[in-house]
C-alpha positions as CSV (number, residue, x, y, z in Angstrom):
1,X,86.3,-238.2,50.3
2,X,84.0,-238.5,47.0
3,X,82.0,-235.3,45.7
4,X,79.0,-237.6,44.9
5,X,77.1,-236.8,48.0
6,X,77.1,-233.0,47.0
7,X,75.8,-233.7,43.5
8,X,72.1,-233.7,42.6
9,X,70.8,-237.1,41.9
10,X,69.7,-236.2,38.5
11,X,70.8,-236.9,35.1
12,X,70.4,-236.6,31.4
13,X,71.0,-239.4,28.8
14,X,73.1,-239.1,25.8
15,X,73.1,-241.8,23.0
16,X,74.6,-241.6,19.7
17,X,75.0,-243.9,16.6
18,X,76.9,-243.1,13.6
19,X,74.4,-243.3,10.6
20,X,70.7,-243.6,10.2
21,X,71.1,-247.0,9.3
22,X,72.9,-248.0,12.3
23,X,70.2,-246.5,14.4
24,X,67.7,-248.9,12.7
25,X,70.2,-251.8,13.2
26,X,72.6,-253.1,15.7
27,X,72.7,-250.9,18.8
28,X,69.7,-248.5,18.0
29,X,69.1,-245.3,19.9
30,X,66.1,-246.8,21.5
31,X,68.2,-249.7,23.1
32,X,71.0,-247.4,24.3
33,X,68.3,-245.3,25.9
34,X,66.8,-248.2,27.6
35,X,70.0,-249.5,28.9
36,X,71.1,-245.9,30.2
37,X,67.5,-245.8,32.0
38,X,67.9,-249.0,33.8
39,X,71.5,-248.1,34.9
40,X,70.0,-244.7,36.1
41,X,67.3,-246.5,38.1
42,X,69.7,-248.8,39.7
43,X,72.0,-246.1,40.9
44,X,69.1,-243.9,42.3
45,X,69.3,-241.3,39.3
46,X,66.2,-239.4,38.3
47,X,66.3,-239.0,34.5
48,X,65.3,-235.3,33.4
49,X,63.7,-235.0,30.2
50,X,64.1,-237.0,27.0
51,X,67.5,-238.7,25.7
52,X,69.6,-236.7,23.6
53,X,70.0,-238.9,20.4
54,X,72.6,-238.2,18.1
55,X,73.0,-239.7,14.4
56,X,76.4,-238.5,13.8
57,X,80.0,-239.7,13.5
58,X,82.1,-239.9,17.1
59,X,84.8,-238.6,15.3
60,X,83.3,-235.1,15.2
61,X,83.5,-232.9,18.4
62,X,80.7,-230.7,17.4
63,X,77.4,-232.8,17.0
64,X,73.8,-231.3,16.9
65,X,72.5,-233.3,20.0
66,X,75.7,-233.1,22.0
67,X,75.6,-229.3,21.5
68,X,72.1,-229.0,22.6
69,X,72.8,-231.1,25.5
70,X,75.7,-228.7,26.7
71,X,73.3,-225.9,26.2
72,X,70.5,-227.7,28.3
73,X,73.2,-228.3,31.1
74,X,74.3,-224.6,31.0
75,X,70.7,-223.3,31.3
76,X,70.1,-225.7,34.2
77,X,73.4,-225.3,35.9
78,X,73.2,-226.8,39.6
79,X,70.0,-228.9,38.9
80,X,71.7,-231.8,36.8
81,X,74.2,-233.9,38.5
82,X,75.2,-236.6,35.7
83,X,75.1,-237.4,31.9
84,X,74.7,-241.1,31.7
85,X,75.8,-242.9,28.4
86,X,76.4,-246.5,27.2
87,X,79.9,-246.5,27.0
88,X,82.8,-243.8,26.3
89,X,82.7,-244.6,22.6
90,X,79.3,-243.0,22.5
91,X,80.9,-239.8,23.8
92,X,83.6,-239.7,21.2
93,X,85.8,-241.8,18.8
94,X,88.3,-239.0,18.5
95,X,90.9,-240.3,21.0
96,X,92.2,-238.6,24.2
97,X,92.5,-235.1,23.1
98,X,88.8,-235.2,21.9
99,X,87.8,-236.9,25.0
100,X,89.5,-234.5,27.4
101,X,88.1,-231.4,25.5
102,X,84.4,-232.8,25.8
103,X,84.6,-234.0,29.3
104,X,86.3,-230.9,30.5
105,X,83.4,-228.9,28.9
106,X,80.8,-231.0,30.8
107,X,82.6,-231.1,34.0
108,X,83.2,-227.3,33.7
109,X,79.3,-227.1,34.2
110,X,79.2,-229.1,37.3
111,X,78.2,-232.1,35.7
112,X,79.8,-235.8,36.1
113,X,79.8,-238.5,33.5
114,X,78.7,-241.9,34.2
115,X,78.9,-245.0,31.8
116,X,77.0,-248.3,32.1
117,X,80.1,-250.2,31.7
118,X,81.6,-248.7,34.8
119,X,84.8,-247.5,33.9
120,X,84.3,-243.7,34.8
121,X,84.6,-243.2,38.6
122,X,83.9,-240.1,40.6
123,X,86.6,-237.6,41.5
124,X,88.0,-238.0,45.1
125,X,89.6,-235.4,47.6
126,X,92.9,-237.1,48.8
127,X,93.4,-234.6,51.4
128,X,89.9,-234.6,52.8
129,X,91.3,-236.1,56.3
130,X,93.2,-232.5,56.8
131,X,89.6,-230.8,56.7
132,X,87.0,-229.3,54.4
133,X,89.3,-226.2,53.5
134,X,91.4,-228.7,51.2
135,X,88.3,-228.7,49.0
136,X,90.0,-225.5,47.6
137,X,93.0,-227.4,46.3
138,X,92.6,-228.6,42.8
139,X,95.8,-230.5,43.1
140,X,94.3,-232.6,45.9
141,X,91.4,-233.9,43.7
142,X,92.0,-237.2,42.0
143,X,90.1,-239.5,39.7
144,X,91.1,-243.1,39.9
145,X,89.8,-243.8,36.5
146,X,91.6,-240.9,34.6
147,X,94.0,-243.1,32.8
148,X,91.6,-246.0,32.1
149,X,89.2,-243.4,30.7
150,X,91.9,-241.9,28.4
151,X,93.0,-245.5,27.5
152,X,89.6,-246.7,26.6
153,X,89.0,-243.4,24.3
154,X,92.3,-244.3,22.5
155,X,91.1,-247.8,22.1
156,X,87.8,-246.8,20.6
157,X,89.5,-244.4,18.3
158,X,92.0,-247.3,17.1
159,X,89.0,-249.6,16.7
160,X,87.3,-247.2,14.4
161,X,90.7,-246.5,12.5
162,X,91.0,-250.3,11.9
163,X,87.6,-250.6,10.7
164,X,88.1,-247.8,8.3
165,X,91.3,-249.2,7.1
166,X,89.7,-252.6,6.4
167,X,86.6,-251.0,4.9
168,X,88.3,-248.6,2.6
169,X,90.9,-251.2,1.6
170,X,88.4,-253.4,0.4
171,X,86.6,-250.8,-1.5
172,X,89.7,-249.8,-3.2
173,X,90.4,-253.5,-4.2
174,X,86.8,-253.8,-5.4
175,X,87.2,-250.5,-7.4
176,X,90.5,-251.7,-9.1
177,X,88.5,-255.0,-9.9
178,X,86.1,-252.8,-12.1
179,X,83.2,-252.9,-9.3
180,X,81.4,-249.7,-8.3
181,X,81.7,-247.8,-5.0
182,X,79.9,-244.5,-4.3
183,X,77.3,-242.3,-5.9
184,X,76.2,-243.6,-9.3
185,X,76.2,-241.2,-12.3
186,X,73.1,-240.1,-14.0
187,X,71.3,-242.5,-16.2
188,X,72.8,-245.6,-14.1
189,X,71.4,-247.3,-11.0
190,X,73.2,-250.0,-8.7
191,X,72.5,-253.7,-8.5
192,X,74.1,-256.5,-6.1
193,X,75.7,-259.1,-8.3
194,X,76.6,-262.5,-6.8
195,X,80.2,-263.7,-7.6
196,X,80.3,-266.7,-10.1
197,X,83.1,-268.4,-8.1
198,X,80.3,-269.7,-5.8
199,X,81.5,-267.8,-2.7
200,X,78.1,-266.3,-2.4
201,X,79.5,-262.8,-2.1
202,X,77.8,-260.0,-3.8
203,X,79.4,-256.9,-5.4
204,X,77.8,-253.7,-6.8
205,X,77.7,-253.1,-10.3
206,X,76.0,-250.4,-12.4
207,X,72.8,-251.0,-14.6
208,X,70.9,-248.7,-16.9
209,X,68.1,-246.8,-15.2
210,X,65.0,-247.3,-17.1
211,X,63.7,-243.8,-16.8
212,X,66.9,-241.8,-17.3
213,X,69.4,-243.8,-19.4
214,X,67.6,-242.7,-22.7
215,X,68.9,-239.1,-22.1
216,X,72.4,-239.9,-21.7
217,X,72.4,-242.3,-24.6
218,X,70.9,-239.6,-26.7
219,X,73.3,-237.2,-25.8
220,X,76.0,-239.4,-26.9
221,X,74.3,-240.1,-30.1
222,X,74.0,-236.6,-31.1
223,X,77.4,-235.7,-30.1
224,X,79.0,-238.2,-32.0
225,X,76.9,-237.6,-35.2
226,X,78.6,-234.2,-35.0
227,X,75.7,-232.5,-36.9
228,X,74.1,-230.3,-34.2
229,X,75.9,-227.7,-32.1
230,X,76.2,-228.0,-28.3
231,X,73.1,-225.6,-27.9
232,X,70.8,-227.6,-30.1
233,X,71.7,-230.9,-28.4
234,X,71.0,-229.2,-25.1
235,X,67.7,-227.9,-26.4
236,X,66.7,-231.4,-27.9
237,X,67.5,-233.1,-24.6
238,X,65.3,-230.6,-22.8
239,X,62.6,-231.0,-25.2
240,X,62.6,-234.8,-24.4
241,X,61.5,-233.9,-20.9
242,X,65.1,-234.0,-19.1
243,X,65.3,-232.8,-15.4
244,X,68.1,-233.6,-13.2
245,X,67.2,-236.2,-10.4
246,X,65.4,-235.0,-7.2
247,X,67.4,-234.9,-4.2
248,X,66.9,-234.1,-0.4
249,X,68.4,-231.0,0.8
250,X,69.9,-231.2,4.4
251,X,70.8,-228.4,6.9
252,X,74.4,-227.7,7.6
253,X,74.7,-230.4,10.3
254,X,73.1,-233.0,7.9
255,X,70.5,-234.2,10.3
256,X,67.3,-232.6,9.0
257,X,65.9,-232.2,5.7
258,X,65.0,-228.6,4.8
259,X,63.7,-229.1,1.3
260,X,64.6,-230.8,-2.1
261,X,67.0,-229.8,-4.8
262,X,67.8,-230.8,-8.5
263,X,65.1,-231.1,-11.2
264,X,66.9,-228.5,-13.4
265,X,67.1,-228.6,-17.2
266,X,70.1,-229.9,-19.2
267,X,72.8,-227.2,-19.5
268,X,76.4,-226.9,-21.1
269,X,78.1,-227.9,-17.7
270,X,76.0,-231.1,-17.4
271,X,76.7,-231.8,-21.2
272,X,80.6,-231.5,-20.8
273,X,80.6,-233.6,-17.7
274,X,78.3,-236.5,-19.3
275,X,80.5,-236.9,-22.5
276,X,83.8,-237.0,-20.7
277,X,82.8,-239.7,-18.1
278,X,84.4,-242.9,-19.1
279,X,81.8,-244.8,-17.0
280,X,79.3,-244.3,-19.7
281,X,81.6,-246.6,-21.9
282,X,81.9,-249.4,-19.2
283,X,85.4,-248.0,-18.0
284,X,86.1,-247.3,-14.2
285,X,88.5,-244.3,-13.8
286,X,88.7,-242.9,-10.3
287,X,91.0,-241.5,-7.6
288,X,91.1,-245.2,-6.3
289,X,92.3,-246.4,-9.8
290,X,95.1,-243.9,-9.6
291,X,93.0,-242.3,-12.6
292,X,93.9,-245.2,-14.5
293,X,91.0,-246.5,-16.7
294,X,89.9,-250.2,-16.0
295,X,87.2,-252.4,-17.7
296,X,84.2,-252.3,-15.4
297,X,82.4,-255.3,-14.4
298,X,79.4,-253.9,-16.0
299,X,78.5,-252.7,-19.6
300,X,78.3,-248.9,-20.5
301,X,75.3,-246.9,-22.0
302,X,77.3,-246.5,-25.2
303,X,80.3,-248.3,-26.9
304,X,83.7,-247.2,-26.9
305,X,83.6,-245.9,-30.6
306,X,80.5,-243.7,-29.8
307,X,82.2,-242.4,-26.6
308,X,85.5,-241.3,-28.4
309,X,83.4,-239.6,-31.4
310,X,81.3,-237.7,-28.9
311,X,84.4,-236.4,-27.0
312,X,85.7,-235.1,-30.5
313,X,89.4,-235.5,-29.5
314,X,89.3,-233.9,-26.1
315,X,89.2,-237.4,-24.6
316,X,90.1,-240.5,-26.1
317,X,89.8,-244.3,-24.8
318,X,92.0,-246.8,-26.5
319,X,91.8,-250.5,-25.8
320,X,95.1,-252.1,-26.5
321,X,95.7,-255.8,-27.8
322,X,96.7,-256.7,-24.2
323,X,93.1,-255.7,-22.8
324,X,94.4,-252.4,-21.0
325,X,92.7,-249.2,-21.7
326,X,94.6,-246.0,-22.0
327,X,93.1,-242.5,-21.6
328,X,94.3,-239.6,-23.8
329,X,93.5,-235.9,-23.2
330,X,93.4,-233.0,-25.9
331,X,94.8,-235.5,-28.3
332,X,93.6,-235.4,-32.0
333,X,93.7,-238.4,-34.5
334,X,96.9,-237.5,-36.2
335,X,98.7,-237.2,-32.8
336,X,97.4,-240.3,-31.4
337,X,98.5,-242.5,-34.1
338,X,101.6,-240.7,-35.2
339,X,104.7,-243.0,-34.5
340,X,108.3,-242.2,-34.4
341,X,109.2,-245.3,-36.2
342,X,109.2,-244.9,-40.0
343,X,107.7,-247.9,-41.8
344,X,108.5,-246.1,-45.4
345,X,112.3,-245.2,-44.5
346,X,113.4,-247.7,-41.6
347,X,117.0,-247.3,-42.5
348,X,117.7,-243.6,-42.9
349,X,119.3,-243.6,-39.4
350,X,121.5,-246.6,-39.8
351,X,122.9,-246.3,-43.4
352,X,125.4,-243.6,-44.0
353,X,126.1,-241.5,-47.3
354,X,129.1,-242.7,-48.9
355,X,130.3,-239.1,-49.8
356,X,129.9,-237.4,-46.4
357,X,129.8,-240.3,-43.9
358,X,126.5,-238.8,-42.5
359,X,123.1,-240.8,-42.2
360,X,120.7,-240.3,-45.2
361,X,117.8,-238.0,-45.2
362,X,114.5,-239.3,-46.8
363,X,111.7,-237.8,-48.3
364,X,109.1,-238.0,-51.3
365,X,109.5,-235.2,-53.8
366,X,106.6,-234.5,-56.0
367,X,106.7,-234.3,-59.9
368,X,104.8,-232.1,-62.2
369,X,102.2,-234.7,-62.7
370,X,101.6,-234.6,-58.9
371,X,103.1,-238.1,-58.3
372,X,105.5,-238.6,-55.5
373,X,109.0,-240.2,-55.9
374,X,110.3,-241.3,-52.4
375,X,114.0,-241.8,-51.9
376,X,116.9,-241.7,-49.6
377,X,119.1,-238.5,-50.2
378,X,122.0,-236.5,-48.9
379,X,123.8,-233.3,-50.1
380,X,126.1,-232.9,-47.1
381,X,124.0,-229.8,-46.0
382,X,124.2,-230.7,-42.2
383,X,128.0,-230.1,-42.7
384,X,129.5,-226.7,-42.7
385,X,132.7,-227.6,-45.0
386,X,131.9,-230.8,-46.4
387,X,128.9,-230.1,-48.6
388,X,128.6,-232.0,-51.9
389,X,126.5,-232.6,-54.8
390,X,123.2,-234.3,-54.3
391,X,123.2,-238.0,-53.9
392,X,120.0,-239.9,-53.8
393,X,118.8,-243.5,-54.3
394,X,115.2,-244.5,-54.7
395,X,113.3,-245.7,-51.9
396,X,112.6,-249.1,-53.3
397,X,115.9,-249.8,-54.6
398,X,117.6,-248.6,-51.4
399,X,115.4,-250.9,-49.1
400,X,115.8,-253.8,-51.3
401,X,119.6,-253.4,-51.7
402,X,119.7,-253.2,-47.5
403,X,117.3,-256.3,-47.2
404,X,119.2,-258.3,-49.6
405,X,122.4,-257.8,-47.7
406,X,121.0,-258.3,-44.3
407,X,119.1,-261.4,-45.2
408,X,122.6,-262.7,-46.2
409,X,123.8,-262.3,-42.6
410,X,124.5,-265.2,-40.2
411,X,125.8,-265.9,-36.9
412,X,129.3,-267.7,-36.9
413,X,129.3,-271.5,-36.0
414,X,131.2,-270.8,-32.7
415,X,128.8,-268.0,-31.5
416,X,125.7,-270.2,-32.4
417,X,126.9,-273.2,-30.6
418,X,128.0,-271.2,-27.5
419,X,124.8,-269.5,-27.4
420,X,122.8,-272.8,-27.6
421,X,124.8,-273.9,-24.7
422,X,124.0,-270.8,-22.5
423,X,120.4,-270.8,-23.5
424,X,119.9,-274.7,-22.4
425,X,121.7,-273.9,-19.1
426,X,119.3,-270.9,-18.4
427,X,116.2,-272.9,-19.4
428,X,117.0,-275.9,-17.0
429,X,117.4,-273.4,-14.1
430,X,114.4,-271.6,-14.9
431,X,112.3,-274.7,-15.6
432,X,113.3,-276.3,-12.1
433,X,112.6,-272.9,-10.4
434,X,109.3,-272.5,-11.9
435,X,108.1,-276.0,-10.9
436,X,109.0,-275.3,-7.2
437,X,107.3,-272.0,-7.2
438,X,103.9,-273.6,-8.8
439,X,104.1,-276.4,-6.4
440,X,104.4,-274.3,-3.4
441,X,101.7,-271.9,-4.3
442,X,99.5,-274.8,-5.2
443,X,99.8,-276.1,-1.8
444,X,99.1,-272.7,-0.1
445,X,96.0,-272.4,-2.1
446,X,95.0,-275.8,-1.1
447,X,95.2,-275.0,2.4
448,X,93.3,-271.7,2.0
449,X,90.3,-273.6,0.3
450,X,90.3,-275.9,3.3
451,X,90.2,-272.8,5.6
452,X,87.4,-271.3,3.6
453,X,85.2,-274.4,3.7
454,X,85.6,-274.4,7.4
455,X,84.6,-270.7,7.8
456,X,81.6,-271.4,5.8
457,X,80.6,-274.2,8.2
458,X,81.1,-271.8,11.1
459,X,79.0,-269.1,9.4
460,X,76.0,-271.3,8.9
461,X,76.2,-272.4,12.7
462,X,76.6,-268.7,13.8
463,X,73.9,-267.6,16.1
464,X,74.3,-263.8,16.4
465,X,74.9,-260.9,13.8
466,X,78.1,-259.9,15.3
467,X,79.5,-263.3,14.8
468,X,78.1,-263.6,11.2
469,X,79.7,-260.4,10.4
470,X,83.1,-261.4,11.7
471,X,83.0,-264.7,9.6
472,X,82.0,-262.7,6.6
473,X,84.8,-260.4,7.0
474,X,87.3,-263.2,7.6
475,X,85.9,-265.0,4.5
476,X,86.2,-262.1,2.1
477,X,89.6,-261.3,3.4
478,X,90.7,-265.1,2.8
479,X,89.0,-265.2,-0.7
480,X,90.7,-262.1,-1.8
481,X,94.2,-263.6,-0.7
482,X,93.3,-267.0,-2.4
483,X,92.7,-265.2,-5.6
484,X,95.9,-263.2,-5.5
485,X,97.8,-266.5,-4.5
486,X,96.3,-268.4,-7.6
487,X,97.2,-265.7,-9.9
488,X,100.9,-265.9,-8.7
489,X,100.7,-269.6,-9.3
490,X,99.2,-269.3,-12.8
491,X,101.8,-266.5,-13.5
492,X,104.6,-268.8,-12.7
493,X,103.1,-271.5,-14.9
494,X,102.6,-268.8,-17.5
495,X,106.2,-267.6,-17.1
496,X,107.6,-271.1,-17.7
497,X,105.5,-271.2,-20.8
498,X,106.8,-268.0,-22.0
499,X,110.1,-269.1,-21.5
500,X,109.8,-272.2,-23.8
501,X,108.1,-269.8,-26.4
502,X,111.2,-267.4,-26.0
503,X,113.7,-270.3,-26.1
504,X,112.2,-271.4,-29.7
505,X,112.1,-267.8,-30.8
506,X,115.6,-267.5,-29.9
507,X,116.8,-270.5,-31.6
508,X,114.8,-269.0,-34.7
509,X,116.5,-265.8,-34.5
510,X,120.0,-267.6,-34.7
511,X,119.2,-268.9,-38.0
512,X,117.6,-265.8,-39.2
513,X,119.6,-262.8,-37.6
514,X,118.4,-260.4,-40.4
515,X,114.9,-260.1,-38.7
516,X,116.6,-258.3,-35.8
517,X,117.9,-255.7,-38.0
518,X,115.0,-255.4,-40.6
519,X,112.1,-254.6,-37.8
520,X,111.3,-250.9,-37.8
521,X,112.3,-249.3,-34.6
522,X,112.9,-245.8,-33.0
523,X,116.1,-244.2,-34.0
524,X,118.1,-244.6,-31.0
525,X,117.0,-248.3,-30.6
526,X,117.8,-248.9,-34.2
527,X,121.2,-247.6,-34.0
528,X,122.1,-249.4,-31.1
529,X,121.1,-252.7,-32.5
530,X,122.8,-252.2,-35.8
531,X,126.0,-251.1,-33.7
532,X,126.1,-254.9,-32.5
533,X,126.4,-256.1,-35.9
534,X,128.6,-253.5,-37.3
535,X,131.9,-252.1,-35.9
536,X,130.7,-248.9,-37.3
537,X,127.4,-248.0,-39.1
538,X,128.0,-248.9,-42.8
539,X,127.8,-246.7,-46.0
540,X,125.1,-247.4,-48.7
541,X,128.4,-248.2,-50.9
542,X,129.5,-250.7,-48.7
543,X,126.1,-252.5,-48.2
544,X,125.7,-252.6,-51.9
545,X,129.4,-254.4,-52.5
546,X,129.1,-256.3,-49.4
547,X,132.1,-254.9,-47.8
548,X,131.0,-253.3,-44.3
549,X,132.9,-254.1,-41.3
550,X,131.2,-256.8,-39.4
551,X,131.6,-257.6,-35.7
552,X,133.1,-261.3,-34.7
553,X,130.0,-263.0,-34.2
554,X,128.7,-262.4,-37.7
555,X,129.5,-263.6,-41.2
556,X,127.9,-263.5,-44.6
557,X,126.3,-266.7,-46.0
558,X,127.6,-265.9,-49.6
559,X,130.1,-263.2,-50.1
560,X,129.3,-261.2,-53.4
561,X,131.6,-261.9,-56.3
562,X,135.0,-259.7,-56.1
563,X,133.8,-258.1,-52.8
564,X,136.3,-258.1,-49.8
565,X,134.3,-258.7,-46.7
566,X,136.1,-257.0,-43.8
567,X,135.7,-258.9,-40.7
568,X,137.4,-257.3,-37.6
569,X,140.1,-259.4,-35.9
570,X,142.0,-258.9,-32.8
571,X,145.2,-256.5,-33.7
572,X,148.3,-258.2,-34.5
573,X,146.9,-261.6,-33.9
574,X,145.2,-262.6,-37.2
575,X,145.1,-261.1,-40.6
576,X,141.7,-260.1,-42.2
577,X,140.5,-262.9,-44.6
578,X,138.9,-262.6,-47.9
579,X,136.1,-265.0,-46.9
580,X,134.6,-265.6,-43.5
């Protein structure tokens, strides 16, 4: 037996949209209310009062109009029989737990719910045949739509989750591509820019605000000059007429405006936030870029040099040769450009002192005239028991001696021929592999372009906004996938080109191995490379006389007269020779 006959034939209407924009487009509040009124009329229900229209997210359990409706039902308990809504998603998008919480609160007031889609059904007493006393048994009451209601509430939650995943993923991709998402900084305004690839898709970029950009530009100019103090800069900007942008102030539920805010003068906090914002230099650096600076698809208000000068070392943007930006913090000019690689004394870690067998020190002593005398030197000071008299070699003489010896190095014929065979074999395999990858990626790109043309055709013939939005979403997704695939195809072709260049460079180094050793490198890397050429790091005397111990794959092109070149050979298989 249904409890429907005992319930008043009166109802209130509840409508909801997520945003003010949605209220104006798509399923507006007025359309929802009209559908609900027609439903109430068909079911013989009298609508009490005006609808309760909420402009709030369905993922929130506490909403202004929902709370207002619950208060109305409480004050009119026993007079209202039903709450009518368009569908379950209007009541909540929070899933089963949220749906159960809200419906239990409504039903606890003696009010039942009805949706225009007909999913929600009345509660029935399955033991009614035994008499009216069974109405007291809560366990005897059953709702046939209980599981469908909960299932639909989960479906509606999953739908919004999927929409958010697609939306936020797309926004992250656009941010990483240098476009703008979100509130724009002071001095900018937004503009929709059409893609140059002919797809017709528009992206958001920032452009200077004609009225406010002048203040930001002046802040950077004055700060970069370094003449005025921060207080003087703030005073000058305020004298120009600066006031922060005027904004609407909302109530705590963000449904009604309760005044305005902003229009405040420039201050120290605003100055600090402005000068360290890389957006003003045309660089996007946000949470969605993993805090890594990325070149924006729009120009900044100031150039990179001005931005760096204005930050005075607290923040520093560096554009590398590969087009990648780096952002440094609390880094002064000396620390930024200080390198662990010494170009003046590149061999101090790999050439040893002939007296104590330790690597040389290197420095420049200053004479009475103030002139510096750079040199490699050693006094055995790092050893406890083996100190010796100062031993030093002028920097120029030392470097020339080492470089003359290294430039005389050559790979042995056996090693060169073997390396060329291996390199040729690797190149053939790599070449074949890259051709296959490039063809496969090209084929996939071709199929995607055909699919894209088909979607554009369907979009032109679409007759409803919902269908148009669906096709637009597919086009955006396919266009993004196609660009990724084209990048991989181009990358495979570039890889093949790079390998050819690498092969030629490798052949060049076979003829000039000395260039590997002479290139300045960090200490550990330099020592590792020299250890491949020498069985043990040589002393300066051995380099000078041409008698260091070379590994098996190296030889000297011209052995110095009277020198005994020690080439390492397998023990007891071959005696050392006087020439290589």
